[in-house]
Backbone as a printed PyTorch tensor [residue, N CA C, xyz], in Angstrom:
tensor([[[ 50.1470,  13.8080,  80.0430],
         [ 51.3670,  13.1530,  80.3420],
         [ 52.4820,  13.6220,  79.3640]],

        [[ 52.0480,  13.9120,  78.1420],
         [ 53.0240,  14.3640,  77.1720],
         [ 53.6430,  15.7260,  77.4770]],

        [[ 52.8900,  16.5430,  78.1610],
         [ 53.4010,  17.8540,  78.5600],
         [ 54.5170,  17.7560,  79.5540]],

        [[ 54.5600,  16.7210,  80.3730],
         [ 55.6770,  16.5170,  81.3150],
         [ 57.0230,  16.3320,  80.6150]],

        [[ 56.9570,  15.7800,  79.4310],
         [ 58.1780,  15.5780,  78.6450],
         [ 58.8320,  16.9470,  78.3570]],

        [[ 58.0250,  17.9930,  78.1580],
         [ 58.4930,  19.3370,  77.8870],
         [ 58.7210,  20.1120,  79.1580]],

        [[ 57.8730,  19.9640,  80.1460],
         [ 57.9480,  20.8090,  81.3720],
         [ 59.1110,  20.4000,  82.2430]],

        [[ 59.4060,  19.1780,  82.3870],
         [ 60.5070,  18.7270,  83.2750],
         [ 61.8780,  19.2950,  82.8020]],

        [[ 62.2170,  19.1250,  81.4860],
         [ 63.5250,  19.7540,  81.0760],
         [ 63.5540,  21.2830,  81.1840]],

        [[ 62.4070,  21.8920,  80.9470],
         [ 62.3430,  23.3880,  81.0730],
         [ 62.5970,  23.7650,  82.5210]],

        [[ 61.8980,  23.0000,  83.4410],
         [ 62.0990,  23.3190,  84.8670],
         [ 63.5090,  23.0710,  85.2970]],

        [[ 64.1220,  22.0420,  84.8350],
         [ 65.5580,  21.7830,  85.1860],
         [ 66.4700,  22.7670,  84.6130]],

        [[ 66.2360,  23.2190,  83.3890],
         [ 67.0180,  24.2990,  82.8040],
         [ 66.9230,  25.5790,  83.5610]],

        [[ 65.6720,  25.9840,  83.9470],
         [ 65.5160,  27.2210,  84.6810],
         [ 66.1090,  27.1470,  86.0500]],

        [[ 66.0390,  25.9610,  86.7090],
         [ 66.6560,  25.7700,  87.9810],
         [ 68.1570,  25.8680,  87.9040]],

        [[ 68.7640,  25.2780,  86.8860],
         [ 70.2210,  25.4000,  86.7140],
         [ 70.6130,  26.8250,  86.3540]],

        [[ 69.7840,  27.5100,  85.5980],
         [ 70.0530,  28.9060,  85.2650],
         [ 70.0390,  29.7700,  86.5460]],

        [[ 69.0730,  29.5580,  87.3850],
         [ 69.0340,  30.2810,  88.6600],
         [ 70.1750,  29.9850,  89.5630]],

        [[ 70.5510,  28.7130,  89.6050],
         [ 71.7150,  28.2960,  90.4570],
         [ 72.9970,  28.9300,  89.8880]],

        [[ 73.1610,  28.9580,  88.5750],
         [ 74.2920,  29.6010,  87.9780],
         [ 74.3770,  31.0560,  88.2710]],

        [[ 73.2200,  31.7560,  88.2150],
         [ 73.1360,  33.1870,  88.5520],
         [ 73.5240,  33.4550,  90.0090]],

        [[ 73.0360,  32.5720,  90.8900],
         [ 73.3880,  32.7160,  92.2620],
         [ 74.8580,  32.4750,  92.5200]],

        [[ 75.4130,  31.4360,  91.8970],
         [ 76.8800,  31.2010,  92.0880],
         [ 77.7250,  32.3180,  91.5450]],

        [[ 77.2720,  32.8740,  90.3750],
         [ 77.9910,  34.0310,  89.8370],
         [ 77.9600,  35.2230,  90.7650]],

        [[ 76.8010,  35.4730,  91.4050],
         [ 76.6660,  36.6180,  92.2600],
         [ 77.5400,  36.4430,  93.5180]],

        [[ 77.7000,  35.2360,  93.9860],
         [ 78.6350,  34.9510,  95.1050],
         [ 80.0690,  35.1820,  94.7500]],

        [[ 80.4570,  34.6850,  93.5700],
         [ 81.8480,  34.8350,  93.1250],
         [ 82.2000,  36.2670,  92.8030]],

        [[ 81.2570,  37.0700,  92.3440],
         [ 81.5700,  38.4200,  91.9490],
         [ 81.4550,  39.4000,  93.1560]],

        [[ 81.1750,  38.9110,  94.3660],
         [ 81.1820,  39.7190,  95.5430],
         [ 79.9030,  40.5200,  95.8270]],

        [[ 78.8010,  40.0910,  95.3160],
         [ 77.5580,  40.8100,  95.5480],
         [ 77.0920,  40.7780,  97.0070]],

        [[ 77.5530,  39.7890,  97.7600],
         [ 77.0990,  39.6220,  99.1270],
         [ 78.2040,  39.9650, 100.1450]],

        [[ 79.2200,  40.7280,  99.6950],
         [ 80.3410,  41.0040, 100.6020],
         [ 79.9310,  42.0770, 101.6330]],

        [[ 79.2790,  43.1270, 101.2570],
         [ 78.9710,  44.2450, 102.1630],
         [ 77.4760,  44.4630, 102.2220]],

        [[ 76.8070,  43.7000, 103.0300],
         [ 75.3350,  43.7910, 103.0730],
         [ 74.8790,  45.0110, 103.8790]],

        [[ 75.6360,  45.4440, 104.8660],
         [ 75.2050,  46.5700, 105.6450],
         [ 75.6010,  47.9390, 105.0140]],

        [[ 76.6130,  47.8910, 104.1530],
         [ 77.1400,  49.1620, 103.6100],
         [ 76.0930,  49.8900, 102.7780]],

        [[ 75.3600,  49.2010, 101.9890],
         [ 74.3040,  49.8320, 101.1390],
         [ 73.2290,  50.4530, 102.0270]],

        [[ 72.8840,  49.7650, 103.0890],
         [ 71.8370,  50.3080, 103.9280],
         [ 72.2870,  51.5760, 104.5990]],

        [[ 73.5880,  51.6730, 104.9940],
         [ 74.0650,  52.9090, 105.6070],
         [ 74.3010,  54.0050, 104.5870]],

        [[ 74.6150,  53.6650, 103.3690],
         [ 74.7880,  54.6740, 102.3620],
         [ 73.4850,  55.3510, 101.9300]],

        [[ 72.3730,  54.6190, 102.0530],
         [ 71.0780,  55.2280, 101.8130],
         [ 70.7750,  56.3150, 102.8400]],

        [[ 71.1560,  56.0780, 104.0820],
         [ 70.8450,  56.9660, 105.1700],
         [ 71.8160,  58.1330, 105.2750]],

        [[ 73.0110,  57.9820, 104.6230],
         [ 74.0210,  59.0290, 104.7150],
         [ 73.6600,  60.2780, 103.9490]],

        [[ 73.8690,  61.4290, 104.5160],
         [ 73.5660,  62.6850, 103.8500],
         [ 74.6240,  63.0450, 102.7480]],

        [[ 75.8200,  62.6010, 103.0090],
         [ 76.9110,  62.9140, 102.0260],
         [ 77.5380,  64.2820, 102.3060]],

        [[ 77.2310,  64.9290, 103.4180],
         [ 77.7890,  66.2520, 103.7040],
         [ 79.0140,  66.2570, 104.6160]],

        [[ 79.3660,  65.1020, 105.1470],
         [ 80.4630,  65.0210, 106.1050],
         [ 81.8260,  65.3630, 105.4810]],

        [[ 82.1250,  64.8470, 104.3230],
         [ 83.4110,  65.0630, 103.6890],
         [ 83.3060,  65.8990, 102.4680]],

        [[ 82.4080,  66.8060, 102.3860],
         [ 82.1380,  67.5650, 101.1830],
         [ 82.5170,  69.0480, 101.3420]],

        [[ 83.6600,  69.3410, 102.0000],
         [ 84.0780,  70.7120, 102.2520],
         [ 84.6970,  71.3470, 101.0180]],

        [[ 85.3310,  70.6000, 100.1660],
         [ 86.0740,  71.1700,  99.0630],
         [ 85.2580,  71.1900,  97.7650]],

        [[ 84.0070,  70.8590,  97.8190],
         [ 83.2110,  70.7100,  96.6170],
         [ 82.8930,  72.0630,  96.0030]],

        [[ 82.2500,  72.0130,  94.8880],
         [ 81.8290,  73.2230,  94.2000],
         [ 80.4730,  73.0750,  93.6150]],

        [[ 79.7860,  72.0780,  94.1120],
         [ 78.4240,  71.7640,  93.6340],
         [ 77.3930,  72.6060,  94.1980]],

        [[ 76.1770,  72.2640,  93.9440],
         [ 75.0100,  72.9440,  94.4200],
         [ 74.7810,  72.7640,  95.8960]],

        [[ 75.0730,  71.5660,  96.4090],
         [ 74.7050,  71.2140,  97.7830],
         [ 75.8420,  71.5620,  98.7590]],

        [[ 75.9790,  72.7150,  99.2100],
         [ 76.8430,  73.0850, 100.3120],
         [ 78.3240,  73.2100,  99.9530]],

        [[ 78.6750,  73.2190,  98.7080],
         [ 80.1260,  73.3510,  98.3240],
         [ 80.5960,  74.7240,  98.4320]],

        [[ 79.8340,  75.7100,  98.0510],
         [ 80.2360,  77.1000,  98.0540],
         [ 80.0420,  77.7150,  99.4130]],

        [[ 81.0790,  78.4640,  99.8750],
         [ 80.9830,  79.0980, 101.1820],
         [ 80.3850,  80.4990, 101.0330]],

        [[ 79.4880,  80.7700, 101.9570],
         [ 78.8360,  82.0930, 101.8810],
         [ 79.4350,  83.0060, 102.9520]],

        [[ 79.6060,  84.2420, 102.5650],
         [ 80.3100,  85.1770, 103.3580],
         [ 79.8660,  85.6550, 104.6020]]])
């Protein structure tokens, strides 16, 4: 029974900490574009890369 004196405040603190992190993530815009990240993973990145000079398709071959 004595351990509940310690465990209940710890559980309340961790719950409030998780709630605070969730509210911070909402306010900072973490959930604004849920589909964008999924499409960026599938994108090759070659559509608008004509002027590049990198290794992947930037240099034109004769």
